[in-house]
Legacy VTK file of the C-alpha trace (Angstrom):
# vtk DataFile Version 3.0
C-alpha trace
ASCII
DATASET POLYDATA
POINTS 334 float
-15.295 14.321 9.286
-17.574 11.780 7.597
-19.076 8.717 9.294
-21.167 6.068 7.555
-23.776 3.817 9.095
-21.208 1.482 10.661
-19.026 4.317 11.889
-16.098 4.266 9.470
-14.185 7.536 9.317
-12.163 8.741 6.365
-8.623 9.688 7.431
-6.299 7.980 4.933
-6.136 8.652 1.187
-3.992 6.487 -1.077
-3.127 7.877 -4.494
-1.754 5.683 -7.266
0.426 7.887 -9.469
0.979 5.368 -12.280
-0.036 1.852 -13.260
3.469 1.116 -14.522
6.052 -0.843 -12.562
9.649 -1.981 -13.028
9.413 -5.108 -10.899
6.976 -7.879 -10.158
5.892 -8.597 -6.597
4.059 -11.344 -4.782
0.718 -9.668 -5.452
0.511 -8.435 -9.003
1.896 -8.095 -12.507
2.725 -11.718 -13.423
4.988 -11.645 -16.462
2.670 -13.859 -18.507
0.005 -11.115 -18.229
2.011 -7.909 -17.824
4.637 -8.567 -20.479
6.330 -6.042 -22.804
3.201 -5.709 -24.957
0.751 -5.065 -22.132
-1.272 -1.869 -22.857
-0.407 0.288 -19.850
-2.181 3.622 -19.493
-1.001 6.548 -21.570
0.164 9.564 -19.583
-2.903 11.627 -20.476
-5.000 8.871 -18.885
-3.356 9.443 -15.503
-4.801 12.179 -13.346
-2.760 15.367 -13.780
-1.056 16.725 -10.674
-3.300 19.812 -10.912
-6.346 17.513 -10.776
-4.873 15.686 -7.802
-4.395 19.065 -6.091
-8.126 19.699 -6.400
-8.982 16.268 -5.032
-6.540 16.479 -2.129
-7.935 19.842 -1.059
-11.447 18.392 -1.055
-10.495 15.192 0.766
-8.853 17.231 3.506
-12.278 18.787 4.157
-13.632 15.248 4.608
-11.180 14.449 7.390
-8.180 13.022 5.529
-4.926 13.503 7.444
-2.604 10.984 5.771
-1.746 10.573 2.102
0.166 7.621 0.714
1.582 7.707 -2.811
1.514 4.324 -4.508
1.488 2.693 -7.931
2.447 0.667 -9.877
5.752 2.130 -8.893
5.275 5.787 -7.880
8.931 6.714 -8.431
8.367 6.135 -12.162
6.042 9.155 -12.237
7.871 12.296 -13.423
7.389 15.233 -11.062
6.749 13.205 -7.923
9.204 15.182 -5.763
7.507 18.473 -6.645
4.126 16.905 -5.884
5.303 15.810 -2.430
6.505 19.351 -1.796
3.111 20.767 -2.796
1.314 18.317 -0.520
3.443 19.445 2.403
3.655 23.181 1.785
0.489 24.038 -0.133
-1.975 21.551 1.372
-0.272 21.126 4.764
-0.931 17.374 4.849
-0.018 15.936 8.266
1.630 12.759 6.983
2.870 11.930 3.471
4.182 8.446 2.824
5.282 6.520 -0.234
5.266 2.800 -1.024
7.995 1.596 -3.381
9.925 -1.440 -4.570
13.037 0.743 -3.976
14.742 0.180 -7.326
14.885 3.968 -7.802
14.762 4.999 -4.169
18.455 5.505 -3.373
18.894 8.360 -5.838
15.656 10.074 -4.746
15.781 9.841 -0.938
17.524 13.156 -0.329
15.110 15.074 -2.541
12.061 13.292 -1.115
13.186 13.986 2.441
13.774 17.661 1.636
10.371 17.877 -0.052
8.639 16.771 3.141
8.039 13.051 2.774
7.227 11.620 6.212
8.002 7.970 5.626
8.737 5.407 2.952
7.397 1.869 2.958
9.558 -0.594 1.051
8.286 -3.887 -0.341
10.701 -6.780 0.172
9.565 -10.410 0.245
12.847 -12.260 0.862
16.537 -11.830 1.655
17.543 -14.964 -0.226
18.584 -13.804 -3.725
17.217 -16.898 -5.471
13.811 -16.722 -3.788
13.476 -12.988 -4.335
14.607 -13.303 -7.935
11.906 -15.882 -8.594
9.252 -13.722 -6.948
10.136 -10.588 -8.900
10.608 -12.511 -12.125
13.716 -10.546 -13.085
16.364 -12.100 -10.892
16.761 -8.845 -8.953
18.905 -9.240 -5.840
17.810 -7.871 -2.443
21.046 -5.847 -2.311
19.603 -2.951 -4.313
16.645 -2.750 -1.925
18.773 -3.044 1.214
21.157 -0.373 -0.066
18.192 1.928 -0.726
16.913 1.342 2.819
20.351 2.251 4.181
20.365 5.393 2.037
16.966 6.426 3.392
18.060 5.843 6.987
21.232 7.857 6.385
19.208 10.950 5.446
16.862 10.485 8.406
13.858 9.261 6.441
11.552 6.996 8.437
11.224 3.458 7.015
8.852 0.522 7.195
9.269 -2.748 5.300
6.401 -4.900 4.015
6.800 -8.639 3.428
4.018 -10.653 1.800
4.297 -14.228 3.076
3.140 -16.975 0.731
3.098 -20.642 1.718
5.400 -22.750 -0.418
7.244 -19.667 -1.678
8.882 -17.582 1.035
7.642 -18.646 4.483
11.188 -19.816 5.192
12.264 -16.165 4.984
10.153 -15.026 7.957
12.915 -15.512 10.526
15.798 -14.200 8.367
13.736 -11.066 7.664
12.782 -10.710 11.334
16.431 -11.001 12.443
17.727 -8.551 9.839
15.246 -5.764 10.452
15.213 -6.260 14.225
18.958 -5.562 14.244
18.507 -2.644 11.854
15.762 -1.160 14.028
13.296 -0.951 11.130
9.640 -1.978 11.654
8.722 -5.009 9.542
5.140 -5.791 8.535
4.263 -9.389 7.665
1.246 -9.425 5.331
-0.966 -12.415 4.684
-1.131 -13.360 1.012
-4.356 -11.851 -0.348
-6.517 -12.359 -3.424
-5.964 -8.899 -4.834
-6.420 -8.255 -8.540
-7.368 -11.068 -10.898
-4.133 -12.784 -11.896
-2.154 -13.950 -8.855
-3.745 -17.423 -8.696
-4.745 -16.983 -5.062
-5.960 -19.944 -3.044
-6.509 -20.210 0.705
-3.985 -23.044 0.743
-1.291 -20.504 -0.226
-1.911 -18.345 2.849
0.712 -18.542 5.583
-1.394 -17.160 8.391
-0.516 -14.502 10.938
-0.768 -17.150 13.660
1.793 -19.281 11.832
4.092 -16.288 11.396
3.779 -15.416 15.069
4.598 -18.998 16.086
7.770 -18.889 13.951
8.940 -15.684 15.610
8.044 -16.780 19.144
10.172 -19.896 18.685
13.272 -17.671 18.581
12.390 -14.347 20.214
10.651 -13.185 23.360
8.003 -10.693 22.281
5.091 -8.751 23.733
2.064 -7.110 22.104
1.661 -3.363 21.631
-1.980 -2.381 22.262
-3.661 -4.987 20.051
-7.032 -3.446 20.925
-6.345 -0.183 19.074
-8.844 0.421 16.270
-6.483 2.987 14.748
-3.951 0.308 13.797
-4.210 -1.929 10.740
-1.256 -4.054 11.854
-1.231 -6.058 15.066
2.017 -4.778 16.554
4.595 -6.552 18.725
7.927 -5.534 20.230
11.002 -7.607 20.967
11.644 -7.683 24.709
15.422 -7.361 24.284
15.331 -4.605 21.661
13.531 -1.390 20.745
12.466 -2.861 17.383
8.957 -3.945 16.552
7.091 -5.913 13.899
3.481 -6.151 12.813
1.021 -8.635 11.347
-1.552 -7.612 8.743
-4.318 -10.177 8.908
-6.722 -9.268 6.122
-7.451 -12.920 5.307
-7.696 -14.718 8.650
-8.770 -11.813 10.884
-10.411 -9.133 8.677
-10.713 -5.560 9.883
-13.235 -4.124 7.409
-15.314 -2.428 10.109
-12.451 -0.140 11.094
-11.311 0.768 7.578
-10.598 4.475 7.157
-8.960 4.338 3.709
-10.024 5.575 0.305
-8.001 4.889 -2.824
-7.619 6.771 -6.095
-6.416 4.566 -8.939
-3.922 5.589 -11.587
-6.761 6.179 -14.049
-8.643 8.410 -11.610
-11.268 6.148 -10.087
-12.149 6.311 -6.395
-12.328 2.945 -4.631
-13.500 2.433 -1.077
-12.085 -1.096 -0.856
-8.864 -2.764 -1.976
-10.969 -5.587 -3.453
-13.578 -3.436 -5.211
-14.825 -4.163 -8.717
-15.933 -0.645 -9.625
-15.027 2.874 -8.608
-16.314 6.412 -8.948
-14.799 7.975 -12.080
-13.206 11.166 -10.747
-11.328 11.853 -13.977
-14.600 11.976 -15.881
-16.082 14.323 -13.301
-13.083 16.664 -13.236
-12.797 16.809 -17.046
-16.513 17.274 -17.695
-17.690 20.572 -19.144
-20.369 20.583 -16.428
-17.884 20.169 -13.581
-18.107 22.681 -10.762
-15.813 22.553 -7.740
-18.657 23.274 -5.300
-20.265 19.943 -6.233
-17.175 17.835 -5.639
-17.323 17.850 -1.840
-20.916 16.636 -1.903
-20.158 13.890 -4.443
-17.200 12.526 -2.482
-19.025 12.759 0.832
-22.013 10.807 -0.448
-19.825 8.173 -2.112
-17.916 7.490 1.107
-21.008 7.697 3.287
-22.848 5.086 1.216
-20.069 2.507 1.325
-20.991 -0.946 2.562
-18.039 -2.961 1.263
-16.559 -5.683 3.475
-15.069 -8.158 1.036
-12.529 -9.642 3.455
-15.262 -10.466 5.954
-17.353 -12.139 3.248
-14.527 -13.909 1.414
-15.224 -17.322 2.918
-18.925 -17.273 2.014
-18.655 -15.661 -1.413
-19.544 -18.289 -4.009
-18.735 -16.416 -7.201
-15.345 -14.743 -7.481
-15.765 -11.153 -8.613
-13.506 -9.224 -10.935
-11.424 -6.785 -8.901
-9.410 -3.687 -9.687
-5.795 -4.578 -10.557
-3.130 -3.835 -7.949
-1.021 -2.065 -10.565
-3.812 0.517 -10.822
-4.613 0.955 -7.161
-1.512 0.192 -5.097
-1.652 -1.357 -1.635
LINES 1 335
334 0 1 2 3 4 5 6 7 8 9 10 11 12 13 14 15 16 17 18 19 20 21 22 23 24 25 26 27 28 29 30 31 32 33 34 35 36 37 38 39 40 41 42 43 44 45 46 47 48 49 50 51 52 53 54 55 56 57 58 59 60 61 62 63 64 65 66 67 68 69 70 71 72 73 74 75 76 77 78 79 80 81 82 83 84 85 86 87 88 89 90 91 92 93 94 95 96 97 98 99 100 101 102 103 104 105 106 107 108 109 110 111 112 113 114 115 116 117 118 119 120 121 122 123 124 125 126 127 128 129 130 131 132 133 134 135 136 137 138 139 140 141 142 143 144 145 146 147 148 149 150 151 152 153 154 155 156 157 158 159 160 161 162 163 164 165 166 167 168 169 170 171 172 173 174 175 176 177 178 179 180 181 182 183 184 185 186 187 188 189 190 191 192 193 194 195 196 197 198 199 200 201 202 203 204 205 206 207 208 209 210 211 212 213 214 215 216 217 218 219 220 221 222 223 224 225 226 227 228 229 230 231 232 233 234 235 236 237 238 239 240 241 242 243 244 245 246 247 248 249 250 251 252 253 254 255 256 257 258 259 260 261 262 263 264 265 266 267 268 269 270 271 272 273 274 275 276 277 278 279 280 281 282 283 284 285 286 287 288 289 290 291 292 293 294 295 296 297 298 299 300 301 302 303 304 305 306 307 308 309 310 311 312 313 314 315 316 317 318 319 320 321 322 323 324 325 326 327 328 329 330 331 332 333
C-alpha cells in the first residue's frame, strides 16, 4: 500500500469508460458547448478493456480495493457487463460500483447484479419535472430515473443517490428529495456545487453550502450524526432518528478534505489524474501502446506518480488568483 508525504493511501480507483453522455447534469456538458457537432473521442481513443485489465491488476498491487465505473455515461460503453464480471471473477475486486444518470439502467440492472456489481450511484438533482428538465437540457422527467431506482432495488442491487445542489436552481428540492429517499430507505448524498471542468460557469455565489442544506433538513427532521470524525468517509453522514435511512453531505467547497483523499482517476482517453480538479494527467494509453512498454515497469511508474502527488485544489481554491484549465467531467467522471 502506497503512502505519500502527507499520508494519503490509494484505495479507490475510478475508471471513466467513455466521454459520451446522453444527458446533461448540473456539473458538465452544457448544450452550447457539447452540442451535436462536439468532437467526442473515437472508440479507438478509449482504453481497451484488455488495457484496463492490465491497469486494474497493477492498481490492486498498490492497495486499491474499490473500483467505480464512471463516464460520461458508462452504460453507453458496449461490453460493460462483461467487464464488471471480469473485475469480480478475474481480479477479485472487493467492491465494484457504477455511477449513472439511469436512463439505461432499468434494462441493465439484472445483468449488472448477476455480473457482480456491488452498488449503483444514481445522479438526480430534482424531483420537480420542470426543474430537472431545465437542468438536463432535454426536458427529461424524473420518472425514468425513479423507475430505474425501483428496478435496481427489486433485484437487490444496493443504491445511493447523488444530488448536486445549486443556489438559485434547485435548493428548493432539498426537502422533497430528503423526504422521498428517506421513505424509500435509499441513502441520499447532497453535493456542494463545484467548479469542475471549464464550462459550468461556477461562482461561489452559486454554492448552497452543506451548512445551509443541514439547516433545511433540521427544520423538518430530527437527525443525528454518524461518526463525523471518520477519515474513511468522504460524506459527512447523518441518520434520521425516526427511521433507518441516512443522508450525507459532500463538502468539497466549504470544508475540503484533500488531505484524506484516497482516489485515483483514469479518464476516458487513458490519462491518470490524482485530483478531480487536475489540469494534466499521466498518459497511460501512450505508455501501454508504446513499443518500449514492459509490464514490469508499470508498477513502478504508477507508484511514483501517486507517491509524488501534492494536489490540494479544494483547499487552495479561495486563494488561487488565476483559474486553471481543468480536465472535463465528461472525461473523468465524478
